[in-house]
N, C-alpha and C positions, 0 to 999 in steps of 0.2 A: 246738618244740625243747626238749629237756631241758637243764638246766644241769649242766655237768660239775663234779665235785668232785674236787680233787686233794689227797691227804693227804700230810703230811710223813712220810717214811720214815726210820726210825732204826735204827742198829746198837746192839744191847744189849751194852755192854762194861762189865765190872765184876767182881763176885765171884760165882762160881757153884760150889756144892758145896765151898766153902772154898778154891777155887783162883782165882788172878787170871787174867783174860782180857786178853791183850795185843793191842790194835787197831793193826795195822800194824807190829808189832814183828818184826824179822827175826832175833832171837836164837835159838839152838838150845836144845833141852831134851831130856832123856831119852837113852836109849842109842842111838837111831837117827839122831842128828844131823839133825833135821828143819828145817834152815835153808832160807831162800829162795835158790835158785840159778838165776839167769837163764841162758838157753841159746839158741844158734842151731840146734844139732843134738845128736844123742845123744852125740857125742864130747865135748860140754861137761859131761855129767852123770857122776856117780860110778857104779860098778857097782850093778846092781839098780834103776836109774832110767831113765826115758825123757824126751825133751823134748816137752812138751805146751804149746802156746800160749806158747812161749818161756820156759817154766818147767820145771825138773827135777822130775818126780813119780815116785813109786815105781812100778815095773813089776809089776802083779799077776801077771804070768807070769814074773817074774824069779827065781822060786825062793825068794823070801823068805817065810817063814812068820811072820805077825805074832803078837805076844804082847800080849794086851789089857792086861796089867799093866805092860808096859814100852814099848809102841808106841802111836802115835796111832790112834784109831778113830773114824770119822765116823758120825753118826746124823742122819737128817733126819726131820722131823715137820711135816706129814703127808707121806706118800710120793707123793701126787698132789694137785695143786691144782685143785679143781673150781669153776669160776666160774658154773655153773648156766646160766640162760637170760637173758643180759644184754639190756637194751633198747639201742636205738641211742643213741650219744653220751652214755651214762651210765657214769661210772667205777665199776667193781666191783673190790674189793681183797681179796687173800688174803695171809696171812703164813706164811712158811716158817721154821721154827726149825732151825738147824744146831748140833749139840752134839758136843763131843769127849768120848766115853765111854771113851777109852783112858787109858793111864798116861803118855803123853808129849805134848809140844806138838803140836797139829794145825795145820798151815799150809794155809790155803786160798789157792791160787795165783791162781785166777780163777773167776768165775761168768759163764757164757756163756748168752745168751737166744737160743733158736732158735724160729722160727715156720714153720708149714707152708704159708703162702701169702705172696704178695708184699706184702700190705698190712701195714704195721707198726701193730699195735694193742696189743701187750703192752709193758710197761715194768717194770723192777725196780730196787731200791736195797738194797744196793750191787751194782755190776755192773762187769765188766771185770777187768783184772789188779789183784790186791789185795795179796798178801803179808800176808794177815791171819792172825795167830797166836792160836790158842785154847789156853789152858792146860787140862790135864785137868779135866773137869767144867764148863768154860765153854761158853757158847753165844752165837750171834749170830742176829738176826732179819733175814730178807730180805723186804721188802715188795714184792709183785707186783701190778701194776694192769693191768686190761683195759678198754679203751674200744672198744666194737664200732662200727665206722663203715661196714660193708658188709652184704651179705645172705648171708654165709657163716658157718658155725660156725667158731670160731677155736680152733685147737689148736697146741701147741708143747711146749717143754720148757726147763727150766733144767739146764745141765750144770755140775757143781761139780768143779773139779780141785783135788786136795789131795795131801798126802803120806801118806794112808792107804795102807798097803802092799797091801792086797787090794781096796780100792775107791778107787783114785786118781781115777776118773772116775765121779761119782755123778749119775744122771739122774733128775729129778723131772718127770713129765708135767704139762702144762697143758691143761686141757680146758674146753670150753663147748659149749652145745647150742642149736640152734634148734628151737623147738616150734611146732606149729600151722602154718597156711598164711597167706600174704598174700592177702587177697581184696579185690577192687575194690568200693568202695561209692560211690554217687553220689547227689546230692540236688539236684534242680532246686528251688531255695529259693523258698518263698512268703513267708517272713518272714526275720528275721536268724538263725533257728535253722538251723545248718549240718548238723544230723544228723537231725532229726525232722520238721520242718514242710516236707514235700517234695511235689512233684507225682508222683502215681502212677496206675497203671491207665488208660492207659499213661503211662510217663515220657516227657514231651515238653516242648519249649520253645515255648510258644504265645504269640506276641506279640499275638494278638487282632486287632481291626480297627484299622488304622493310617491316619492321614492320609498323603497322598502325599509329604510332606516330613518325616516323623517320624524321630527318632532314639530308639531304645529300648534299655534295658539289662536284662539278666537275669543273676543270679548262680547259679552251679552249684558245689557243693562236692564235693571228691573226697577219700575217706578210706579207711583200711585197715579193712575190716570183718571181718578174720580174728581169730584168737585166738593166744595165745602171744606169742612175741617175733620171729617171722619178718616182716621188712619187706615191703611191697609196692613193687616197682620200677616207677616211672612212666617210660615210655620216650618218649612223645610225646602232645601234645594239639593237634588242628588241626580245621579245618572242611573238608569235602569241596568239590569244585568240579564238581558234575554239571551245573549250569545256566550256568556262566560268570559268575555274579554273586558269587563268593566274596569279592571285594574289598569287598562291602557288609558283611561280617562282620569284626569286630575282636575279638581275644582278648587278655586280659591275665591271666597266671597269677601268683598271689601265694601266699606262705606267711606264717605268723605268726612273729614274733620278738619278744623282749622289747624294749621301748623303753628304751634306755640312759638317756634323760633322765627317765623316769618308771618306776622299778622297780615291778614288779607289774602293769604294763599292757603291752599288746602292740600292735605296729604291723605293717602289711603290707609285704612286701619282694618285689620282682619276681624270678621264677624265670627263669634264663637258658635257652638252647637245650637242651631236654630230649633231643634226638636225640644230642647229643654228651656231655651231662652228665645221665644219668638221675637222677631224684630218688627217695630211699628214704623211704617213708611207714611209720612204725610204728603199732601199735595205740594209739589214744588212751587214756592212763591217767588222764586227768582232772587231771593235774598240769602246771604250767607252761603254755607256749603251746599252743593247740590243735594237735593233729597232723592237719592238713587242708591241702589246696591249694584256694584259692578262685579260681574261673575267672570273670572278668568278661567277659560276652559282650555286645557292642554290635552293633546292626543299624541301618544307615542306609538308609531307603527312598529310591528314586529316581523321578523323573517317568517314566522309561522303564518302571517296574514298575507304573504306575498301573493299577488294576483287576485285577491278578494276585494270586495267592497269594504269600506269602513264598517265595523260591526253595527248592526241595525239597532242601536240604542237611542234613548231619548233623554234630553235634559228636562227634568221634572221640577216645576216650581209650584209649591203648595201654599195657598193663601186662604184668607177668609172671604174672598170674593165669591159670593153665592153663585154667580153665573159661571165662573171659571175657576173652581177651587184647585184644579190640577191642570196647569198649562204644560203641555208636552211638546218640546221642540225637537224634531228628529235630526240625527246626524247623517251625513251623506259624504260620498267621496270614494275614490278607488286607490288601491295600493299597487304600485308597479311590481312586475315580476323582475327577477334578476336579469342582467344583460343577456340577450340572446335566448331568453325563455319567454313563452307567451301563454296566456290563458285564452282558450278558444271556446270552451263549452259552458263556462259559468258554474261548473260543479266540481267537487273534489274528485281526484287530486288536482290541486291548483298549479298553474304554470307548468302544465304537462308537456308543452310543445317546444322543442329546442329548434331554433332557426336563426340564421343571421341574415339581416336585410341586405340584399344585393341589388345592383342596377338602380340605385336610388329609390327602391321600393316599387319599381314599375316592372310588371311581368314581361319576360323577354323570350318566352318559349325556349328556355334553355334547360329544361328538365329540373329547374329549381323553383322553390317557392320564394320568388323575389320579394314579395311584400309580406311574407310570414303570416298569411291569413289562413294557413292550413290547406290551401289548394295549390297544386303545382300547375303552372302554365294555363291558368284559366283563360278561356278565349282563344287558345291556340289550337292548331290541328291535333286530331286525336290519333296518337300513334297506336297501331294495332288493329285499325278497322279495315285493313286490307286495301286501302286507297292511298296512293301517294299524293299527299296534299302539299299546299304551299308550306315551305319550311322543312319538308321531309325529302330524303333522298331515296328511301326504300320503305316498304311496308308490306310484308308478306302475310300479315293477318293471322299468324299462328301463335301469337302471344308468347314467343320463345325468345329469351334473351341470350341463349347460348349458341345460336346459329349465326349465319352471316349477316342477318338483319335483326338486331335486338328490338323487338316490338312488344314485349311483355310489360308488366307493371314497372314503371321507371325506365322503360326502354327509350331509345333515342331515334329510332327509325333512320339511322345512319349506318353505313357499312361498318361491321364490327372491326375494331382496331384495339390494339393493346393500349390500355389506359382509359377505356371508356367505362370501366367499372363493372363490366359483364364478362364472365369467364367463358371464352369460346371453347366449346366442348372438344374440338379436335386440335386446336392450335395453341392453347394457353394452359398453364398450370394454375394460374391465379390472375386476378385483376381487381385490385381494390380501388382503382380509379383516382388515386391521390397523386399520381405522377411523381413518386418518390422511390428512389433506388436504395434508401437506407433503412427500409422496414422489411417485413417478411415477404413482400411481393415486389419484384423489380418491374415497375410499369412506367418508368420515365424513359420513354423511347428516344427522346432527344439526346439522352446521355447514355445510350447503350442498353437500356432495359428492354426485356423481351417477354414480360409477363411470365416469368419463371419464379419458382420459390427460391428464396435466398438461401445459399449454401456457402460454406467456407471454400474459397477458391473461385468465386464468381467475379471477383474484382471489385465488389462493392462492400463497403464496411457496413455491416448490419448494426444499426444504432442500438446500444444497450446489450448486444450479444457478442459482437466482434470488436477487437481493438485495431486490427489491421486486416487487409486482404488485398494482396498485390496481383492476384489472378494468374500467377505463373505456375501454380500447382507444384511448387518446390518446397520441400520441408527442410532444406539445408541452408536456407538464406535467413534474412532477418525476420521474415514473416512466414512461418510454416503454414502453407495452405494447400498442400497436396492431400493425398489419400490419408484420412484420419488426422489431418492437420487441425491446429487449434485456432488459427487466425488471431493469435495473440503474439506479441513480440517474442522472438526466440530467447529462451533462458536455459541455463543449466538445470537439468532435471525434467525438461519437457519431453524427453524420449527421442528427440531428433538431434543428430550431430550437426552443429552449425559448421559449415565448410571452412570458414576462416577463423573461427573463435574457439572451437572445441576439438579435443582428440577423441572423445567418446561421450556417450550420453545414454545410459541404460534406464533413464526415468526413475521410477520408484526403486529400482535395484541398485542405484548408485549408493556406495557405502564407503565410510572411512575406516571400517573395522574388518570387512570381509576380504580375504586374500584375492588378488587379481581383479577386484571390482573396479569399476570406473569411479574415480574419486569426485565427490560432489563439490559444490561451490564454484570450481573452475572447470569441471568436466575434463580432467586429465587422466591418462592411463596410470595404473599402479606402477610404482617405481621404487628403487632403493632410496631409503631416506624418508618414506611416507609413514613410517611407524608401524607398518604391517608387514610381516614376513610372508612374501608371496612365493609362488611355486618355484621360481628360479633363484630364491634367496635362502641363505642359511642363518642370517642374523640381522638385527636392527638395534640400535642405529649404526650407520657406517662410521668409518674413520675413528675407531677405538682400538685399544690394544688387542682386543679379541675379535674385532669385526672390521674388515677392510672397506674401501670405498665402493666396492661392488656388492656389499652386504654378504661377503663370504667369511666363514669362521676361520680365524687364524690363531686361535688360542691353543691349539694342539690338545685340547682336552679340557675337562672341567677344572675350575679354580681349586687349588689345594694350598692354603696358607700355612699348614703345619710345617715347622722347621725352624732353623736358626738363620738370622739375618744380621749382617754387619751394618752398623749405623754410621751415617755420615751427616754432620760431624758428630763426634762422640760427646754427649752432654757431660759436663762436670761442674760441680758447684760446692763451695764451702762457706758456711756462715755460722753464727752463734758460737764464735770462738772455737770452731772445730767440732762442736757437737753435732752439727749437720754437715755431712760430707758424702758426696757420691761422685762416681765417674764410671761410665759404662760405654762400651763400644759394640755390644752385641745384644740382641734380644731373641728370645725363644718363644714362638707362638704355638700354643697347644689348643686345638679345637675339639670340643666334645658336645654331644647333643645336637650337632649340626649348626647351631648358631651361638653357642657359648664358647668364649675363649679365655685363656690365661696367658699373660705376657710376663716373662721373667727376664731379668737383666744380669749380665756378669758385673761384678762390683768390686772395687778395692776399698769400700768404705769401712771404717773401723766399726761402725754401728750397723752394718749390713743393710744400708739403705741404697736405693729405694726399695719398697716392699713389692711383692708380687701383685700385679694388677689384673683385674678380671672384668669381663663385660660381654659384649655381643658383636657378632659379625653377620652381615647378610649375604645373600647369594651373589651380589655384585661386588663383594669384597670390601664393603664399607664397614669399619670397625671402630670401637671406642671401649677402653678399659681403664679402671681407676682403682686406687687403694688409699687408705687413710691410716696414719699412725697417730694415735691420740695421746695427749699429754698436756703439759703447761702450754705447749704450742702444738696444735694439730698440724701434721704434715700431710698434704693431699697431693698425690701424684697421678697424672692422667696422660695416657698416650692414645692418639686417635689418628685415623687416616684411611687410605683406600689402596687396595691391591690393584695394580694395573695388569698383573698376571701372577702366576703362582710363584714367581721368582723376585718380584719387585713390588715395593709399596712406597708411598709418600705420605707424610703426616706431620704431627707436632707432638712435642713432649713438654708438659708444664708441671712445675712444682709450685704449690701455693701453701701459705702459712697463715694459720688463724690463731691469734693470741688469746689464750684463756686466762693466763695470769700475767699481770703487768711485768713486762720485760721478759716474758717466757720465750719469745721468738728471737731474742738477742739481736734484733735489727735485721732479721732475714727479709730479703725482698722475694718476689715471685717471678722468676725468669721463665722464658719459653724458648724452645729450640724448634726450628723447621728441619725436618729430618727426611732422609731417603734410606730405604733398606734394601739390601741385596742378599740373595741366598748365599750362605756359607755352610761349611760342614758343621755338624753338631758333635759333641756339645760345644757351646760357645767357649772361646778361648778365655 
């Protein structure tokens, strides 16, 4: 962009030809009374005048004949202002001199600027309603400026209204000219040179060979290759969408402007939508910022495009160049396939051929496509033609890969061996040719493979299927690999008895609840103390009063807690000044309803305490009974324990006191006795 230059425009007022020039003076002079008279219509003006631009001016047709010696007389120099061939956005100036060559004051009422198109590109000083008085011989300069901002020749006129009797309206034409033609110029840039170092013959944007995930950039410059001052109108820049992949192309159109922070240097500025705001490119004159649009083109490859050419799209540049209104620059290049995949036929599906380059890409007659061109062993002997050629050991011509000489498709024309990838009909169960004994086919002969199907017990650990395989066909060691073996490390529950670690193993039949079953977790035989009464046992758990260490019942019969029992020691307690007093040495247990009990004591207490206690007893002889005497002090008595057999029990007796009225318990504490009870005759003594 060129830098605009704005000049200060001045009116020359002073002494000319020995006569003073009055700037803005509305005084009259001479015989014609040339004063400034404002008006709304002709009725406001004196005879011989008309109302022009709200100012009374002499009517040239008013019948007044001017006298140059006594009347004002206007003269302009030059009579036409020619601005030549202006460049875009560059200010061009011309000066018009207005002189009073008459004998009376010349009043310039107004100077009006008219342009022939709607774009305002001219300016002048002074301008508008003036009431400017020039004495005879005086002059004034009018500075006129043109800044061309469009693609049209700019014409117009200055209209000077004065009190000159016969030239009250003087017109000075304003002219400029467009020369040459705007011609489109493009450069697919190979370096930073935007005009000269370009791709040609043909002009093309070639991204070359691209990785499948590549992002590449290319710069294209657009300039006006014409002559003269006619600009090139840039109307649109876009990428076609013939393939549906236009979204993979990104355009960023820039122009150069001076960097305000670093005068003399230039920066890129993005161009807005060209379809609504066409851009005018002038011929580069080598001054200021380069007159060029820089088009940054970015292409993003996609996995979906692997193996295909770059989409057949075009960069389209639309201008007003009549000969080349639509410049189309094609895109080219190819997108690689993923590693070890190749595109052979140029049609979908793409990258259809899987192959790894071997032998440095040189065919080696090894039944492999060494150069991955889709042809195996091109130029090599033909296996299967019945002729033993160089590089072949056999060739029986029957095109059969399952006999002693594989010569069918992919055959080797070498004697059949385990690991050649061909299953020999009579000698092999399988042959996948990968020389691996850890998959489903044991064909690594160097390490014992014999082209047999992998099974548990073959001595090779099948990857992903087996965890171990020691090949000894023994299901009682660390790796069960015999008949129905698992080839997984031995564990309790696998159904095989580990010779050194397990007593039994019934597999899914192992149980912690079924009598005589093999016990899981450690695979041990059922035994006394495992919590289950087995066939040879009478009770569990052992070592109790009713069950000995061999799990045999020693209770002599079912538990019978009914009866009288002597208590050791005998509980006795007195408090509250004797109001609470008990002492007993015998208890009587009465069972009813199977689980309900009542416990009474023999007592010497004046108040008959403690009270009869009631509660529950379970089949194992665990009991608890309590009673409460309510009053100012609640007395709560509890006896609990466990029968070890029908004649003996152990437990505790507790007396608790809860005060309801202050001082009601008389300071009684809550003692507890640990007791044992032994059968005695009833009733209690």
